[in-house]
C-alpha positions in Angstrom: 98.3 19.8 14.8 98.8 23.2 15.6 97.7 25.1 18.5 94.8 27.2 16.9 93.5 24.1 15.1 93.3 22.4 18.6 91.4 25.4 20.0 89.1 25.4 17.2 88.2 21.7 17.5 87.7 22.2 21.1 85.4 25.3 20.4 83.4 22.9 18.0 83.0 19.9 20.4 81.8 22.3 23.3 79.1 24.2 21.2 78.0 20.5 19.9 77.9 19.3 23.5 75.7 22.6 24.5 73.3 21.9 21.7 72.8 18.2 22.8 72.3 18.8 26.5 69.8 21.4 25.5 68.0 19.5 23.5 68.1 16.5 26.0 67.2 18.5 29.0 64.9 21.2 27.4 61.3 20.9 29.5 58.7 19.6 27.3 55.8 22.1 26.4 52.5 21.2 27.8 50.2 20.3 24.8 46.5 21.5 25.3 43.9 19.2 26.1 41.3 18.9 23.7 37.9 20.1 24.5 35.2 17.7 25.3 33.0 16.3 22.3 29.5 17.8 22.4 27.0 15.1 22.4 23.2 14.5 22.9 22.1 11.7 25.2 19.1 9.8 26.2 18.0 7.4 29.0 17.6 3.7 28.7 13.7 3.1 29.4 11.2 0.3 29.9 8.4 0.9 27.3 5.7 -1.0 25.2 7.0 -1.4 21.6 4.6 -2.3 18.3 6.3 -4.6 16.6 5.8 -3.6 12.5 6.4 -4.9 9.1 7.1 -2.5 6.3 6.5 -3.0 2.4 5.9 -0.8 -0.4 2.4 -1.3 -1.6 0.4 -0.5 -4.9 -3.1 1.0 -4.6 -5.7 -0.9 -6.0 -9.2 -0.1 -6.9 -11.8 -2.1 -5.1 -13.9 -2.3 -8.1 -13.2 -1.7 -11.9 -15.6 -1.8 -14.8 -15.2 -1.0 -18.2 -18.6 0.1 -19.7 -18.9 -1.1 -23.1 -21.9 -1.0 -25.6 -24.1 -4.3 -25.9 -25.3 -3.2 -29.2 -24.2 -1.6 -32.5 -25.3 1.8 -33.7 -24.5 5.3 -33.7 -23.7 7.2 -30.3 -26.0 10.1 -30.2 -25.3 11.9 -26.7 -23.1 11.5 -23.7 -24.8 12.3 -20.6 -22.1 12.4 -17.7 -19.0 14.7 -17.0 -15.5 12.8 -17.4 -13.8 12.2 -13.8 -17.1 12.7 -12.0 -18.7 10.3 -9.2 -21.8 8.5 -10.7 -24.2 6.1 -9.1 -25.1 2.6 -10.0 -28.0 3.3 -12.8 -26.9 6.8 -13.9 -27.2 7.3 -17.7 -24.0 7.5 -19.2 -24.7 7.7 -23.0 -27.4 6.8 -25.6 -27.4 5.2 -28.8 -29.8 5.9 -31.5 -32.9 3.8 -30.5 -35.0 4.1 -33.8 -34.2 0.8 -35.2 -34.6 -1.0 -32.1 -37.8 0.6 -31.5 -38.7 -0.5 -35.1 -37.8 -4.2 -34.2 -39.6 -4.1 -31.0 -42.9 -2.7 -32.9 -42.5 -5.6 -35.7 -41.9 -8.2 -32.7 -45.1 -6.9 -31.2 -46.9 -7.2 -34.3 -45.7 -10.6 -35.4 -46.9 -11.8 -31.8 -50.4 -10.1 -32.4 -50.8 -12.1 -35.4 -49.7 -15.2 -34.0 -51.9 -14.8 -31.0 -55.1 -14.3 -33.4 -54.2 -17.6 -35.2 -53.8 -19.7 -31.9 -57.0 -18.1 -30.9 -59.1 -19.5 -34.1 -57.3 -23.0 -33.7 -58.4 -23.2 -29.9 -61.8 -22.3 -30.8 -62.0 -24.8 -34.0 -60.7 -27.5 -31.5 -63.1 -26.7 -29.1 -66.1 -27.2 -31.8 -64.2 -30.6 -33.0 -64.5 -32.0 -29.3 -68.5 -31.3 -29.4 -68.9 -32.8 -32.7 -66.7 -36.2 -31.8 -69.0 -36.9 -29.0 -71.7 -37.1 -31.8 -69.7 -38.9 -34.1 -69.6 -36.3 -36.6 -66.1 -36.4 -37.2 -63.4 -38.6 -36.9 -60.6 -38.6 -33.7 -57.9 -38.3 -36.6 -59.1 -34.7 -37.4 -59.3 -34.1 -33.8 -55.8 -35.1 -33.2 -54.5 -32.7 -36.1 -56.4 -29.8 -34.6 -54.4 -30.4 -31.3 -51.4 -30.5 -33.1 -52.3 -27.0 -34.9 -53.0 -25.7 -31.7 -49.8 -26.7 -29.9 -47.9 -25.3 -33.0 -49.6 -22.0 -32.8 -48.8 -22.0 -28.9 -45.4 -22.8 -29.7 -45.1 -19.9 -32.4 -46.4 -17.5 -30.1 -43.7 -18.5 -27.2 -41.4 -17.8 -30.1 -42.8 -14.5 -30.6 -42.7 -13.7 -26.8 -38.9 -14.5 -26.9 -38.5 -12.0 -30.1 -40.5 -9.3 -28.2 -38.1 -9.7 -24.9 -35.1 -9.6 -27.1 -36.2 -6.5 -29.1 -37.2 -4.8 -25.8 -33.7 -5.8 -24.2 -31.7 -4.3 -27.2 -33.7 -1.2 -27.2 -33.2 -0.8 -23.1 -29.3 -1.0 -24.3 -29.4 2.2 -26.0 -29.4 3.9 -22.9 -26.0 2.9 -21.6 -25.9 3.3 -17.9 -23.5 3.0 -14.8 -23.2 -0.7 -13.8 -21.5 0.1 -10.2 -21.1 3.3 -8.3 -17.7 5.0 -8.8 -15.6 7.6 -10.2 -15.6 7.7 -14.1 -12.3 8.2 -16.1 -11.6 9.5 -19.3 -14.0 9.3 -22.2 -12.9 7.1 -24.9 -15.5 7.6 -27.7 -17.3 10.7 -28.4 -20.7 11.0 -29.5 -21.3 10.6 -33.0 -19.1 7.3 -33.6 -20.5 4.1 -34.4 -19.9 2.0 -31.4 -20.4 -1.9 -30.7 -19.8 -4.5 -28.5 -16.3 -4.9 -30.2 -15.2 -1.2 -29.2 -11.8 -1.4 -27.9 -11.7 -0.3 -24.2 -15.3 0.4 -24.3 -16.8 3.8 -23.6 -15.3 4.6 -20.4 -14.0 3.0 -17.1 -15.5 3.0 -13.6 -13.6 2.6 -10.4 -14.6 2.3 -7.0 -12.1 3.9 -4.8 -14.2 4.2 -1.4 -13.2 1.8 -0.3 -10.0 0.7 -1.7 -7.3 -1.8 -1.8 -3.4 -1.8 -1.2 -1.7 -4.7 -2.4 1.8 -5.6 -0.9 4.3 -8.4 -0.4 6.3 -9.4 2.6 8.9 -12.0 2.8 7.9 -15.7 3.3 10.1 -15.7 6.6 7.3 -13.2 8.0 4.3 -15.6 7.3 4.1 -17.5 10.5 4.2 -14.2 12.7 1.5 -12.7 10.2 -0.6 -16.0 10.4 -0.5 -16.0 14.4 -1.3 -12.4 14.6 -4.3 -12.4 12.0 -5.6 -15.7 13.9 -5.5 -13.8 17.2 -6.9 -10.6 16.2 -7.4 -7.9 13.3 -4.4 -6.7 11.9 -4.1 -3.1 11.4 -2.2 -1.7 8.4 -1.2 2.2 7.5 -0.4 3.9 4.5 2.1 6.7 4.6 3.9 8.8 2.1 7.4 10.5 2.4 7.9 14.1 1.3 10.9 16.1 1.8 12.1 13.9 4.7 9.0 14.0 6.2 6.4 10.6 6.7 2.9 11.7 6.3 0.2 9.0 7.3 -2.5 9.0 4.3 -5.0 6.3 5.7 -5.5 3.4 8.0 -6.9 0.3 7.1 -7.2 -3.6 7.9 -5.6 -6.6 6.4 -8.2 -8.6 4.7 -6.6 -10.8 2.4 -3.5 -13.2 2.7 -2.7 -14.9 -0.6 -2.8 -18.9 -0.5 0.7 -19.3 -2.4 4.4 -17.8 -2.1 5.7 -16.4 -5.3 8.4 -18.8 -6.2 10.2 -16.2 -8.2 10.8 -13.6 -5.5 9.9 -15.7 -2.2 7.4 -13.4 -1.0 3.8 -13.5 -0.2 1.2 -11.1 -1.4 -1.2 -9.3 1.1 -4.2 -7.2 0.6 -5.4 -4.4 2.9 -9.0 -2.6 2.7 -8.8 1.2 3.4 -12.0 3.3 3.7 -10.1 6.1 1.9 -12.7 9.0 3.1 -10.3 12.0 2.3 -9.3 10.1 -1.0 -5.7 10.0 -0.3 -5.3 6.9 -2.1 -5.5 7.0 -5.7 -5.4 3.4 -7.9 -1.9 2.8 -9.3 0.0 4.9 -6.9 3.0 3.4 -4.9 2.6 3.9 -1.3 4.8 2.7 2.2 2.8 0.2 4.4 3.3 -0.3 7.9 1.6 -3.6 9.4 1.4 -4.2 13.0 1.8 -7.4 14.0 2.1 -7.2 17.8 3.7 -5.5 20.7 6.4 -6.1 23.1 5.4 -5.0 26.6 7.6 -3.5 29.3 11.1 -4.2 27.9 14.4 -2.1 28.1 14.8 0.4 24.9 17.0 2.9 23.5 16.8 5.2 20.4 17.9 3.3 17.5 20.3 5.7 16.6 22.3 5.1 19.8 23.2 1.4 18.7 26.4 1.1 16.6 28.5 -1.8 15.0 31.8 -2.6 15.9 33.8 -5.6 14.7 32.7 -7.5 18.0 28.9 -6.9 17.1 26.7 -3.8 18.6 27.5 -1.6 20.9 26.5 1.7 22.8 28.3 4.8 24.1 27.2 4.7 27.5 28.2 7.8 30.1 30.0 6.5 32.9 28.3 7.1 36.3 31.5 8.2 38.1 32.7 11.5 37.3 36.4 12.3 38.4 37.3 15.7 39.9 40.0 18.1 38.3 43.1 19.0 40.3 41.4 22.2 41.4 38.6 20.5 42.8 36.2 21.0 40.4 34.2 18.2 38.7 35.8 17.2 35.1 34.0 16.6 31.9 32.1 13.0 32.2 33.6 10.2 29.9 32.0 7.6 27.8 32.4 3.6 27.8 31.9 1.4 25.0 29.1 -1.3 26.4 28.3 -4.5 24.1 24.7 -4.9 23.9 22.3 -7.9 23.1 19.7 -6.8 20.7 15.9 -7.6 20.3 13.6 -6.3 17.9 13.7 -2.8 16.7 11.7 -0.1 14.5 13.0 2.9 13.1 12.9 4.7 16.7 13.5 2.3 19.3 15.5 -0.8 19.8 15.0 -3.4 22.2 18.0 -4.3 24.6 18.1 -7.8 25.8 21.3 -7.5 27.8 24.1 -5.0 28.6 22.5 -2.0 29.8 19.9 -1.0 33.1 17.1 1.3 33.1 18.1 4.8 33.5 21.6 4.6 32.1 22.3 7.6 29.5 23.5 6.6 26.0 24.8 8.9 23.3 22.4 9.3 20.3 24.2 12.1 18.4 27.6 12.7 18.2 28.9 9.2 18.6 30.9 9.1 15.6 33.8 11.3 16.8 33.9 9.1 20.4 36.3 6.6 21.4 36.6 4.8 24.6 37.1 7.2 27.5 36.5 9.9 25.5 35.3 13.2 27.4 31.9 14.6 26.3 30.0 17.5 27.1 26.1 16.8 27.2 24.1 19.4 25.3 20.6 20.1 25.9 18.0 19.0 23.3 17.4 22.2 21.7 21.2 22.6 21.1 21.8 19.0 19.7 24.2 18.9 17.0 23.3 18.4 13.3 25.9 15.5 12.6 26.4 12.5 14.2 
């Protein structure tokens, strides 16, 4: 190898060694520490927690009556306004009364005729009884007259029944409300021929003050409901969800517990009664139902959003009680620890903690999805709470 080539090779080796040395011994750049994660926290505390059962309920009228004519004839007038509230006995419609007035008059005339015949028969019997004492007539004639009086008396009784039937039919020409309630849509207009077989009747009246709500609960809740029902009256709340907000519609009480479990669904049907003063509940509507069965007294609770599920079970992110200091002597950002917890009963807002926490400990309620054990956090005031978890 010539002197020039050896010089070139040495130069390449020297440059490679210089590059390796610079790569190996170059000081590492300091990576910036990520900022603390903003979170919102709440303290574990003792409280009284109402235990409630929730279900979807169906509103049912307290009473429903389909008003149907009892006789046949042309309906000559409608005397109520559709959708109005009526009292029991209010006149709703009228059927042409003239044929039934004539039938009543005929029945009255027939009764008067037969009463006159009965009076004559009774007078004749009275005379016969006087004559038989002097042996002017035979006993057979008196017996026959007694039979005639009894027959005329039966005819008059039959006439009385016909008069009562005719008077009742005449009363049926005035159709009145059998219950107090709200009328529905008129099914038959005036001028139509109506009869007891008219499909759907004339109108439906429903009582909605008070009103019922039917709902179902799993059969597993039956023992708890039975214990609570035997101890005290159970309060039921009906509410609706609109735009993410929960609106209470009415408060009522449990009145009926069905006597059989539905084998197809494994549920038990319950019925609650509501006074419904503001008419917020309407028959046929679906509402959410909350049934309060008991209250847990003086138990440790945290907001339900603080509880998270991990591979080993439920846990919470708790703020560490000791906060280390920075190199400059300033207090460093607090950190969180994942603490396994044993849960009790829960509702939408609070969860009972049986073990794992102490009263006063702070737990993360918002921002926990971005945390890990030992993560640095920045606790935000409530008014600056982040909008995502």
